[in-house]
Backbone bond lengths (Angstrom), bond angles and torsions (degrees), N, CA, C in turn:
res aa  C-N    CA-C-N  psi(-1)  N-CA   C-N-CA  omega(-1)  CA-C   N-CA-C  phi
1 X - - - 1.450 - - 1.530 107.93 -
2 X 1.304 116.53 144.28 1.450 122.00 -179.75 1.520 110.74 -67.93
3 X 1.325 115.09 147.40 1.455 120.85 -179.58 1.522 111.70 -58.24
4 X 1.348 116.89 -45.45 1.468 120.74 179.63 1.513 111.99 -62.01
5 X 1.327 115.31 -38.36 1.466 119.65 179.79 1.532 110.30 -64.91
6 X 1.332 116.22 -40.09 1.468 120.35 178.74 1.519 110.56 -63.24
7 X 1.317 115.97 -39.86 1.478 119.88 179.95 1.522 110.46 -65.30
8 X 1.334 116.49 -43.45 1.470 120.56 179.26 1.532 110.10 -62.38
9 X 1.311 116.46 -43.51 1.465 120.57 -179.97 1.524 110.32 -62.78
10 X 1.336 116.56 -42.08 1.453 120.71 179.16 1.531 111.25 -62.66
11 X 1.328 115.97 -43.70 1.472 120.03 179.23 1.523 111.40 -62.04
12 X 1.340 116.10 -45.73 1.467 119.76 179.94 1.527 111.87 -65.46
13 X 1.329 117.02 -40.91 1.469 120.81 179.18 1.512 110.52 -62.15
14 X 1.320 116.92 -40.89 1.466 120.33 178.55 1.517 111.29 -68.82
15 X 1.313 115.61 -45.50 1.474 120.35 -177.86 1.527 111.84 -60.36
16 X 1.345 117.31 -43.19 1.450 120.93 -175.22 1.529 113.35 -101.38
17 X 1.329 115.99 5.66 1.455 121.75 177.46 1.529 112.03 54.96
18 X 1.329 115.39 51.77 1.464 122.54 -179.00 1.521 109.18 -121.51
19 X 1.340 116.96 155.13 1.473 119.76 175.33 1.523 110.98 -66.04
20 X 1.319 115.82 148.90 1.477 121.32 -178.80 1.524 111.86 -56.51
21 X 1.338 116.58 -41.45 1.479 120.89 -177.65 1.528 110.73 -60.99
22 X 1.315 116.82 -41.96 1.479 121.23 -179.47 1.535 109.44 -62.89
23 X 1.317 116.38 -47.00 1.475 120.25 -178.94 1.540 109.85 -64.93
24 X 1.316 116.80 -41.02 1.462 120.43 178.77 1.531 110.44 -61.49
25 X 1.330 117.69 -42.13 1.472 121.70 177.92 1.533 110.54 -62.40
26 X 1.317 116.11 -41.36 1.467 120.26 -178.85 1.536 110.24 -65.53
27 X 1.338 116.28 -45.20 1.468 120.72 -178.75 1.527 110.83 -64.53
28 X 1.324 117.38 -36.83 1.474 121.44 -175.99 1.519 114.12 -86.53
29 X 1.317 117.61 -16.15 1.473 120.37 -172.06 1.523 113.81 -60.00
30 X 1.316 118.41 -38.79 1.455 119.68 -178.31 1.522 111.43 -64.87
31 X 1.312 116.79 -35.81 1.457 119.43 179.79 1.531 112.04 -76.70
32 X 1.303 116.58 -31.06 1.457 120.57 173.98 1.529 110.04 -65.66
33 X 1.342 116.05 -36.78 1.460 120.60 177.76 1.536 111.08 -63.78
34 X 1.330 116.37 -46.35 1.464 121.25 178.71 1.527 109.79 -60.77
35 X 1.306 116.90 -44.90 1.457 122.43 178.86 1.537 110.61 -59.07
36 X 1.317 116.55 -44.62 1.464 121.42 -178.50 1.526 111.21 -62.59
37 X 1.314 117.34 -45.07 1.454 121.67 -179.05 1.528 110.34 -65.58
38 X 1.316 117.59 -44.79 1.468 119.97 -177.15 1.523 112.53 -71.49
39 X 1.324 118.11 -28.47 1.465 120.71 179.35 1.538 112.73 -72.44
40 X 1.318 116.82 -17.55 1.466 119.88 177.47 1.526 111.53 -61.92
41 X 1.317 116.40 -24.47 1.458 120.65 176.87 1.503 114.72 89.32
42 X 1.308 118.46 3.59 1.472 120.89 178.06 1.512 111.44 -81.95
43 X 1.315 117.00 -11.71 1.454 124.42 -179.71 1.511 112.57 58.42
44 X 1.327 115.47 36.80 1.467 120.97 175.72 1.525 109.47 -73.61
45 X 1.316 115.69 146.76 1.464 120.22 174.66 1.519 108.85 -80.04
46 X 1.328 115.95 152.95 1.457 121.60 179.72 1.524 107.83 -130.42
47 X 1.325 115.91 127.66 1.463 120.30 178.51 1.526 109.09 -108.66
48 X 1.326 115.23 126.78 1.457 121.05 173.82 1.518 107.62 -105.94
49 X 1.330 117.34 116.49 1.455 120.05 -177.74 1.537 112.66 -53.09
50 X 1.309 116.09 135.10 1.455 124.94 179.69 1.543 113.75 64.63
51 X 1.315 117.49 11.28 1.469 119.69 179.67 1.517 111.90 -125.85
52 X 1.328 117.69 -44.31 1.451 119.74 177.77 1.513 112.35 145.18
53 X 1.326 114.59 179.75 1.455 122.00 -179.66 1.527 108.45 -112.43
54 X 1.316 114.66 132.61 1.463 121.69 177.60 1.507 108.09 -110.13
55 X 1.323 116.06 126.06 1.465 119.80 -179.10 1.513 109.46 -149.31
56 X 1.309 114.55 166.75 1.448 121.27 179.91 1.519 108.02 -101.37
57 X 1.312 116.36 136.84 1.456 121.38 178.24 1.541 108.68 -64.19
58 X 1.349 118.91 126.74 1.455 121.60 -178.22 1.543 113.62 -55.83
59 X 1.320 117.19 -34.49 1.460 119.88 177.75 1.523 111.39 -66.43
60 X 1.305 116.26 -33.82 1.463 120.96 177.47 1.532 109.97 -67.65
61 X 1.325 117.17 -37.73 1.462 121.26 177.90 1.524 109.91 -61.56
62 X 1.338 116.85 -43.32 1.468 121.01 178.47 1.519 110.66 -61.70
63 X 1.309 116.72 -41.28 1.466 121.73 179.94 1.539 110.51 -64.51
64 X 1.310 116.76 -45.40 1.470 120.99 179.51 1.525 110.30 -63.37
65 X 1.317 117.25 -43.99 1.458 122.07 179.23 1.521 110.65 -60.28
66 X 1.333 116.33 -42.97 1.454 120.93 179.26 1.519 111.07 -63.70
67 X 1.321 116.92 -42.64 1.474 120.14 178.89 1.527 111.83 -63.97
68 X 1.309 116.52 -40.23 1.472 120.30 178.32 1.527 111.11 -63.83
69 X 1.323 117.07 -41.40 1.468 120.27 -179.23 1.523 110.89 -68.42
70 X 1.335 117.81 -34.10 1.460 121.20 177.76 1.532 111.70 -67.96
71 X 1.309 116.75 -34.32 1.475 120.82 178.71 1.518 111.35 -67.70
72 X 1.325 117.20 -34.55 1.461 121.98 -178.69 1.526 111.97 -70.76
73 X 1.323 116.79 -27.62 1.470 120.95 -176.56 1.495 112.75 -74.53
């Protein structure tokens, strides 16, 4: 874990009187969600309010699809 991330988690845990593990799970949950959606392989975009939209470049999808079809042949 990054040093800055550890500091932020420590500050939040102290401020809200919560265990470090709980705060770490909360901080990481949004990225775990994005990872889960993108790993499904549907290449759906994911929007996180106040943070941004994560999506796959359509040209990259075509490239990946082409590589997969070449492997099957």
